[in-house]
Structures are given as structure tokens and as C-alpha cells.
VMD Tcl script that draws the C-alpha trace (Angstrom):
set ca {
  {-83.23 4.44 3.75}
  {-81.65 0.82 4.31}
  {-82.30 -1.26 7.52}
  {-79.34 -0.90 9.28}
  {-79.99 2.92 9.22}
  {-83.63 2.23 10.58}
  {-81.99 0.19 13.21}
  {-79.35 2.73 14.18}
  {-81.96 5.49 14.38}
  {-84.31 3.07 16.73}
  {-81.30 2.83 18.97}
  {-80.95 6.62 19.19}
  {-84.49 6.85 20.18}
  {-84.25 4.19 22.84}
  {-81.05 5.68 24.03}
  {-82.92 9.46 24.57}
  {-85.64 7.87 26.21}
  {-83.40 5.66 28.50}
  {-81.11 8.85 29.34}
  {-84.49 11.04 29.67}
  {-83.21 13.57 27.57}
  {-85.11 15.81 25.31}
  {-84.73 16.20 21.36}
  {-83.17 19.48 22.02}
  {-80.56 18.21 24.64}
  {-79.66 15.25 22.11}
  {-79.34 17.72 19.14}
  {-77.30 20.07 21.22}
  {-74.73 17.41 21.81}
  {-74.09 17.19 17.99}
  {-74.36 20.91 16.97}
  {-77.90 20.20 15.06}
  {-81.33 21.53 15.36}
  {-83.96 19.52 17.18}
  {-85.58 19.09 13.92}
  {-82.44 17.82 12.37}
  {-81.92 15.42 15.36}
  {-85.54 14.17 15.18}
  {-84.76 13.25 11.23}
  {-82.16 11.18 12.43}
  {-84.24 9.39 14.92}
  {-86.99 8.95 12.05}
  {-84.56 6.40 9.98}
  {-85.18 8.77 7.07}
  {-81.87 10.48 6.60}
  {-78.13 8.80 6.94}
  {-76.46 8.94 10.33}
  {-72.60 9.90 10.44}
  {-70.48 8.12 12.50}
  {-69.28 11.42 13.84}
  {-72.62 11.96 15.24}
  {-73.04 8.50 16.61}
  {-69.59 9.28 18.11}
  {-70.47 12.73 19.92}
  {-73.67 11.09 21.18}
  {-71.73 7.86 22.64}
  {-69.30 10.09 24.37}
  {-71.79 12.29 25.68}
  {-73.95 9.49 27.20}
  {-71.22 7.12 28.17}
  {-72.38 4.21 25.79}
  {-70.13 2.31 23.62}
  {-69.98 3.19 19.98}
  {-71.02 -0.10 18.80}
  {-74.07 -0.33 20.98}
  {-75.33 2.43 18.90}
  {-73.68 1.20 15.63}
  {-74.60 -2.41 16.10}
  {-76.90 -2.94 18.60}
  {-74.50 -5.23 21.08}
  {-72.89 -4.75 23.87}
  {-69.16 -5.25 24.54}
  {-68.90 -8.17 26.76}
  {-64.73 -8.99 27.00}
  {-62.46 -7.11 29.20}
  {-59.25 -8.97 29.20}
  {-58.77 -9.30 25.21}
  {-60.98 -9.59 22.32}
  {-60.04 -11.30 19.08}
  {-61.41 -10.45 15.50}
  {-60.66 -13.13 13.01}
  {-60.05 -11.87 9.35}
  {-63.14 -10.95 7.55}
  {-65.15 -11.42 10.84}
  {-65.47 -8.09 12.27}
  {-68.95 -6.76 13.08}
  {-69.88 -4.97 9.76}
  {-72.36 -2.37 8.95}
  {-72.76 -0.67 5.60}
  {-74.49 2.39 6.33}
  {-74.11 4.04 2.90}
  {-73.08 2.46 -0.55}
  {-69.72 4.09 -0.56}
  {-68.57 3.03 2.59}
  {-68.39 -0.16 4.68}
  {-67.06 -0.34 8.48}
  {-65.96 -3.48 10.20}
  {-65.58 -2.86 13.91}
  {-62.41 -4.90 15.04}
  {-63.27 -4.53 18.55}
  {-66.69 -4.52 19.20}
  {-66.82 -7.02 21.88}
  {-64.38 -5.14 24.08}
  {-65.81 -3.42 26.90}
  {-64.71 0.11 27.99}
  {-62.55 0.79 24.93}
  {-60.11 3.86 24.94}
  {-60.12 3.56 21.20}
  {-62.49 2.48 18.46}
  {-60.54 0.43 15.74}
  {-62.41 -0.13 12.46}
  {-61.38 -1.74 8.87}
  {-63.06 0.90 6.33}
  {-63.66 0.00 2.75}
  {-64.32 3.09 0.32}
  {-65.87 2.45 -3.01}
  {-64.84 4.91 -5.80}
  {-67.52 7.67 -6.79}
  {-67.90 9.82 -9.71}
  {-65.19 12.36 -9.87}
  {-67.80 15.28 -9.87}
  {-69.33 14.18 -6.64}
  {-68.06 16.28 -3.64}
  {-66.46 14.74 -0.74}
  {-68.55 14.48 2.46}
  {-66.58 16.06 5.46}
  {-67.40 15.24 8.82}
  {-65.86 16.10 12.56}
  {-66.03 14.18 15.67}
  {-64.18 14.51 19.16}
  {-60.78 13.34 19.57}
  {-58.02 11.86 17.23}
  {-57.88 9.24 14.38}
  {-55.41 7.08 13.06}
  {-55.73 5.99 9.17}
  {-53.27 3.38 7.88}
  {-53.90 2.53 4.01}
  {-53.83 -1.48 3.54}
  {-55.14 -1.43 -0.17}
  {-55.79 1.20 -2.93}
  {-54.94 4.99 -2.92}
  {-56.76 7.47 -0.94}
  {-57.41 11.12 -1.01}
  {-57.77 12.41 2.29}
  {-58.54 16.04 3.07}
  {-58.27 17.40 6.48}
  {-59.26 21.16 7.10}
  {-58.88 22.02 3.40}
  {-55.55 20.37 3.10}
  {-55.62 17.18 0.75}
  {-53.06 14.22 1.37}
  {-52.90 11.35 -0.89}
  {-52.01 7.96 1.06}
  {-50.85 4.69 -0.81}
  {-50.69 1.26 0.77}
  {-48.27 1.18 4.06}
  {-49.14 5.10 4.55}
  {-50.74 6.31 7.86}
  {-51.54 9.57 8.94}
  {-52.65 10.77 12.59}
  {-54.56 13.85 12.87}
  {-57.25 15.97 14.99}
  {-60.38 14.64 14.13}
  {-62.28 17.85 15.17}
  {-60.86 19.33 11.92}
  {-63.20 18.91 8.95}
  {-62.06 15.63 7.14}
  {-63.28 13.38 4.46}
  {-62.03 10.84 2.27}
  {-62.18 9.45 -1.27}
  {-61.27 6.51 -3.39}
  {-58.74 7.12 -6.30}
  {-58.02 5.51 -9.42}
  {-61.60 4.25 -9.90}
  {-60.43 1.39 -7.30}
  {-61.67 0.81 -3.88}
  {-59.47 1.53 -0.68}
  {-59.34 -0.36 2.57}
  {-57.60 1.11 5.58}
  {-57.66 0.96 9.33}
  {-58.97 3.66 11.15}
  {-58.57 4.13 14.92}
  {-60.67 6.63 16.31}
  {-59.57 8.09 19.80}
}
mol new
graphics top color blue
foreach p $ca { graphics top sphere $p radius 0.5 }
foreach p [lrange $ca 0 end-1] q [lrange $ca 1 end] { graphics top cylinder $p $q radius 0.2 }
display resetview
């Protein structure tokens, strides 16, 4: 596994220790078995943003603290310059850049997401997380599946949806896709 996943796993273990939670309690928050949760802490499996979001909400920590290991500092405003968002490349097909990592007590988490094309026969990964999500396509064409319904979005298109429904995305036309994702 890559180094970023190992670092996120260590932060999860640290959070569990800090809040005095058992593996069973942490697993229940993200609807996993204790064994599945402990595999996340081991750093040997990928950890989805949806699981991290559930844990962050349940324990009152910033998502960026789990993703990037830094606590937000600004509470009036926070500027992210072009190409300077705090980045994490958790899996080869996705790259997330936090656009508000330094702002404390955010009501939403904005990311610039880059999705690289995958083989046509590779299944789409679906996830769920509490709340709602807004996506605005900046570059490329995106196939978005929400609760079994597929929608194609092109540059300038946007969608707002219930992120508790199973959803996933795929880059189309063999080209990468960049979109703004705001998780609330």
C-alpha cells in the first residue's frame, strides 16, 4: 500500500486511542465489522473518503485532519491558490485536492477531484456517506451513478445529490475528468 494510506491508517488508530473507543465502536460508526475496521488501521487496505467522513462526523474532527494530518487554523477566510490545494492521491484512479484544508469548523468540504480513465470492464466503485454532495465538472466527461441511475456530465454541468445513496464515478472517452466536489 502507498505511504498516504499508511499515514491515514495511523491517524485513525491515533483518533481511536485519543477518544478511548474500541474497534467495535469505531466499526459500528462506519457499518463495518471490527475485523474490517482493524484492516483499515493496519494500513494494508484502501480507506474510502466516505468512511473517513463518517468517522470525522461521529467524533467531531475535521476530515482534513484524518486525510492530511493537519488541523485547520483559519476561521475568517482561507485562500487556496491554483494548484496549491492540499493533495492526497489515495488510489491511482483518483486524486483529491482539498480547497479549504486550512479553514476550521467548515460546514462543507470542497475538493478538486481528478479521475483518470479505467478499463471499460473494470467495475465502478460505489460508496455512501452522510449528507449531500455537489459536483461541478470542469474538464472531461464524467459518468456518475447514483442509486443505480447513470448520468453523464460534461464541462459546465453540475449535480447535487443525496450522498447517502450508493454513488460512484468513471471518466469517459479515455480522458481524465476534473470536477469540483463539495461534501456537506
